[in-house]
N, C-alpha and C positions, 0 to 999 in steps of 0.2 A: 847141399844147395837145393832149395825148393824148385820144383819144375812144374808147378801148377799155381793158379791164383791163390792168394792168401787173403782171407777175410780179416779186416782190421777193426778192432773195437773202437769205440769213441775215445778220443784223446783230447780232453778239454781242459786247458790250463785254468786254474781257479783264480779268482780275485783279480780279473782284468779291470781296467779303469773305467770301462763303460758297461752299460747294462745290456743283457740279451741272453739268448739261449733257448727260449721256449720253442721257437720254430725249428731249431735243430732237433730237439727232442721229438717234436711232432713228426718230422721227416724220418728220423732214424729209429724211434722207439726207445725203450729203456726208461730208467728212473728219471724223475724230474731233476733238472740241474739247478744249481744256485743261480741267483739273479745276476751274478757277474761272471758267467761262463759262456760268453757269446761266440766263441770260436772253437772249432774242432780241427786240430792239426792232423792231416792225413798223410801217411807215409813220410813223416818228418825226419830229416837228418839235421834239423836246425833247432836251437834252443831259444827260449825267450831271452831278450837282451838283458844281460846282467844276471842271469839265473841259469847257470850251466845244468843241463839235464832236463829242465822243465820244458815240456813241449815236444821232446824227441819221442819218436815212435819206438815201442818195444815190440818185437816179434813174438808170435805165440810160444816160442821156445825160451823167451826171456832175454834174448840178445837185443841190444839196441840196433836198430836198422843201420845206423851210421857204421857201427863196428862190423856188421855183417857185409855191407857193401865194400868196405875197405879190405876185408879178408878175401873177397871173391868178386872184384869189380866186373870181370868179364861175364860171369854167371848172372849177375844182377842187371848190368847195364848194357852188355853186348860189346863185341870187339870194336866196332866202328866208333861207338860212343867213347870208350876208354882211350882209343887212339887219339881222339880229338880233345877230350876233356879230362882224361884221367879218371880217378875214382870219385868224381863229383857228380852227384845225381842231377844237379843243375835245376832242381824243381822243388818247390814247396806248394802243397795244395791244402786249402782250408775250406770249411764251411763257415760262414759268418752271418750272424743274426743281429741286426741293429735294433736292440730294444730301446735305444735312444739314438738320436742323430750323433754320428761320430764327430769329433772335433776336426776343424780345418788343420790339415797337416800335409806333409810331403815326405818323400823318401830320397835319399842320395843316390846318385848314379855310381857306377863302378869305379870311375877314376877318383871321385871324392871319397868313396868308402876305403879304397886302397891307401890313398895318401893320408887321410886324417884318422882312420880307424883301424887300419891294418886288416880289413876284411876283403875276402876274395870277390865279392859281388856287391852291386848296388841292389836296388829293389824296384825294378819295374814290375808292375802287377797288372792283372786283368780280372774282370768280373764276368761271370755267367749268371744272369739274373734268374732266380727261381721264384721270387715273389717281388712284385714291382713296387714302385714308389718314386722318390726323387733322389738323385745324386747330384753332386756339384763337382765340377772339374774345370781347371784352367782359368786363368785370369781373363776377365772381360776387358780390362784396360791395363796399361802399364802401371806398376806400382814401384815407386822409388824405394831405395834401401832405407832411407829415414822414415818414410811413411809406413813401410811394413814393420819396421822395428817399433814405431810408436803404437801401431795397432796391437802388436804383441804385448808390449809393456803395459798398455792400458786395458788389455783384455776387452777390446771393443768388438764383441762377438758379432753383432749385427753388421757392422762395417766390414769385417773380415768375410763373412758369408756373402755379402752383397758384391764383393769383388769377383765371385766365381760364377761361371755359367751353370744355371740349373738345367738338369736334364731329366725328363720323365722316362722311366724305364719300365719294361714289362717282361714277363717270363719269355725266355727265348732270345732276349737281347744279350749282346756282349759289349763290354767297354774296356778299352785298353787305357791304362794309366801309366804313361812314361815317367821314369824317375825324374824328380825335380818339380813335377806339376802338383800344385796345390789341389786338394780334393777333400770331400767329405761324403759319407754315405748316410742317406736320410733314414729316419726312424721307420721301422716296419719292413725294410728291405731284407730279404734273405738271398744270399748269393753263394756261389762256388767261386773261390778265388784261386788263381794260379799266380805264382810269383817267383822271382829269383829267391834262392833259399837263404834269406837273411831276415832278421827282425830289427829293422832300423827305421825309426820314425822321428821326425822333427815336428813337434807340436807347436802350432801357433796359437792354439786355443785350449784352455783347460778349465775355465770357470764352469762349475756344475759337474765336473767329472772327478772320479776318485783318484786323483793324482796331483802331485805338486809339480806342475809343469815348469815353474820357474827353476826348480832344481833338477827335474828329470826329463824335461822336454827337449833337450839339446844334445843328447847322446854323450854328455860329459864334456862337450867341446866349448860350451858357452854359446850364446846366441849370435855373437858377432861372427863366429866361424860357421856355426851350423846353418845360419840363414844364407850363407853363400851357396848352399846346395839347392836352394829354392829358385826356380825359374821366375823371373819378374817380367818376362815378355808375354804380352797378351796373345791369346788364341782367337782368331776370327771364327766366324760360324762355320765355314767350310773345313777348317782345321779340326774343330770339335766334332763335326759330323764324320770326319774320316776316322775318328777314334771309336765310333759306335757302329755296331751291326744290329739289324732289326729282325726279330722273328725267325731265326734260323731253325728250321725243323729237322734238317739233316745236314751233315757235313761240318766243315770248319765253322766254329761259332764266333771266332775273333777276327778283327781286322788283320790283313796280311802283314802289317808291321810287327805284329806280335810274334811271328814265326822265328825271329832271331832269338827269342827268349823261351818260348813254349808254344804248344798247340793244345786246343781242346776241340774234340770232334763229338758232335751229337750223333748217336747211332740208334735209330729206331729198329726194333727187332719184331718181326711177325713170323714166328716159326723158327728160323735159323739164320745165323750170320756168323762171320768169322772176324776176329781182330788180328791185324797184322802183328808179326813178332816184334818184340821190343819192350823195353821197360815202360810201364804205364800205371797210372793211378786212376781208378775207375769208381764212379758213383752211379748206382742204379737210381736214376731220377724218377722213374715210374715203372710199374708193372711187377711181374714175378718171373725171374729168369734163372737159368743155370749158366754160369760162366766157367768154362773149362771143367764142367761136371760139378761145380760148387754151387749150392743153392744160394740165390741172391735176390731176395725180395726188395721192394722199394726201400730206399735209404741205406742199403748195404754199401760199404766202401771196400774196395779190393786193391791189392797191390799185385801187379803181374811182373815177375822177373823176366829178363830177356831169355833165360834158359827154358822158359815155358814154351817158346816158339809160338806158332800161330794158334790162337785160342778160339774154340768153338763156343757159340752162344746159342741157347735155345730158349723158347718161351715167347712171351709177349711183353714188351716194355721198351724203355728208352734208357740208353747208357750215355754218360758223359765220360769221355776217355781223354785223360790229360797226359801229356808227354813232354819231356824236355826238348830242346831244339834238336833238329836233325844235325848230325855231324857234318 
């Protein structure tokens, strides 16, 4: 059982349906990636939908992280977490580089995922913005079931996007995306994403993307069923504002409503700091640090098992520390 932070190499599933990846390479270093490698799955116990094994993290000793956690859940996740959630890490973290605007899509909640897909989680997610731009989230007005289906069937891209609130985001902002809410990430945005550990997306748009959305955009359920997971209730401006935090330099980056699913803390370090004990996924956002005695320059991603205890950090830089919900 590791008792110190583990540096994780890049883990970028190939041939995703949208373009991107260069900004992840710029952040993390390494060889240039392909045009369709826009995501880096960090400390992943989750696989790409329909592709077992793809996207899961392998530890330096070759073991899948999922298998290691199942073999020693207390060592990895801690006693309180295991008592509350079992051997379920409850977290998937990604870097995402939108080389093109992502399609309008949504993710099911837990109840829908359990009933229709037999999955343990839905997919509420949140974004920590590393490079700004425009994102789109939530309906501006109510959309009827027939209207939404007609927009999908006709691939009326402009009309779909016009339904959503546009939000300008900048580095330091956080955005919570509840399950069921339609959303899209604009071209040029680089973000750190935390989410429930599932790969479940319902695509309302696929024109111009490398995917047959009519066949693959509904999770195998057909659109009549899949669109039941999409919220058709509009969000007013105060509701949208409550899903966004602005310019957080230190402390919790996400709205408080995210705490039931995950947390992200920005930790600036000048000299020395300590990270509380517990399972954590860490990105060195900036600077040159040592985390638990492990060299961690800008772009490094680390996995901290609960068995590591409290972790000292030295140097000058900024960490983003991602954790599952508190038990």
